[in-house]
C-alpha positions in Angstrom: 0.0 0.0 0.0 2.9 2.4 0.8 4.3 1.5 -2.7 1.0 2.6 -4.3 1.1 5.9 -2.4 4.7 6.5 -3.3 4.0 5.7 -7.0 1.0 8.0 -7.1 3.0 10.8 -5.4 5.9 10.3 -7.9 3.4 10.3 -10.8 1.9 13.6 -9.6 5.3 15.2 -9.2 6.4 14.1 -12.7 3.2 15.5 -14.2 3.8 18.8 -12.5 7.4 18.9 -13.7 6.7 18.0 -17.3 3.3 19.7 -17.9 4.5 22.8 -19.7 0.9 23.8 -20.4 0.5 24.1 -16.6 2.1 27.5 -16.7 0.4 30.4 -18.4 3.5 32.3 -19.3 7.3 32.5 -18.6 6.7 34.6 -15.5 4.6 31.9 -13.9 7.2 29.3 -14.8 9.9 31.5 -13.3 7.9 32.0 -10.1 7.5 28.2 -9.8 11.3 27.7 -10.3 12.0 30.2 -7.6 9.6 28.5 -5.2 11.3 25.1 -5.9 14.7 26.7 -5.3 13.5 28.1 -2.0 12.3 24.6 -1.0 15.8 23.3 -1.7 17.4 26.0 0.4 14.8 25.4 3.2 15.7 21.7 3.1 19.4 22.7 3.8 18.6 25.0 6.6 16.0 22.8 8.3 16.5 19.2 7.0 14.4 17.5 9.7 11.1 19.4 8.8 11.2 19.8 5.0 8.6 18.1 2.8 10.5 15.6 0.8 7.5 15.1 -1.5 8.0 18.7 -2.7 11.7 18.4 -3.3 11.9 15.0 -4.8 14.1 12.0 -4.4 16.5 13.0 -7.2 17.2 16.3 -5.5 17.7 14.7 -2.1 20.2 12.3 -3.7 22.0 15.1 -5.3 22.2 17.1 -2.1 23.6 14.1 -0.2 26.1 13.2 -2.9 27.3 16.8 -3.1 27.9 16.7 0.6 25.6 19.6 1.3 23.7 17.5 3.9 24.9 14.6 5.9 22.7 11.9 7.5 23.9 10.3 10.7 22.4 6.9 11.1 21.7 6.3 14.8 22.1 2.6 14.3 25.6 3.3 13.1 27.1 3.5 16.7 28.1 7.1 15.9 30.2 6.1 13.0 29.3 9.1 10.9 26.6 7.7 8.7 27.1 6.8 5.1 29.4 9.6 4.1 26.6 11.5 2.4 25.7 8.8 0.0 22.4 7.8 1.7 19.0 7.4 0.2 15.7 9.3 0.6 14.6 7.0 3.4 17.9 7.7 5.2 17.3 11.4 4.8 13.9 11.3 6.4 14.1 8.2 8.5 13.0 8.2 12.2 16.4 6.8 13.3 18.5 9.2 11.3 19.6 12.8 12.0 20.2 15.0 9.0 22.3 18.1 9.3 23.9 20.7 7.1 27.6 20.2 6.4 30.2 23.0 6.3 30.1 22.7 2.5 26.3 23.1 2.6 26.6 26.2 4.8 29.1 27.7 2.4 26.6 26.9 -0.5 23.9 28.9 1.3 26.1 31.9 1.6 26.7 32.1 -2.2 24.8 34.4 -4.5 21.8 32.5 -6.1 23.5 32.6 -9.5 26.6 31.0 -8.1 24.5 28.4 -6.3 22.8 27.4 -9.6 26.1 27.2 -11.4 27.5 24.7 -8.9 
């Protein structure tokens, strides 16, 4: 049943991403992109309360692989987690603690154009 919910959510997210007719004009598309970018930045600032359905698994994976966020697995005996190569479940799991890394903090301090270029 959880797989069905996840599949439906993923399908809805994909429809929103690829439905170009969804936006009336370029300004509306730009506003949507800005909202999505702000969601990403919010995820970095407050990783334990963000809505992972809004950001998406691919973005979470990218953020972890870029070492902007780190997930410490509490079952790891404090061994430092998975080195930033976790999965979506690890990023939002009840037994895990996500936190911003020094690299993630530096990323937040960059100008938005520099952030996008990275």
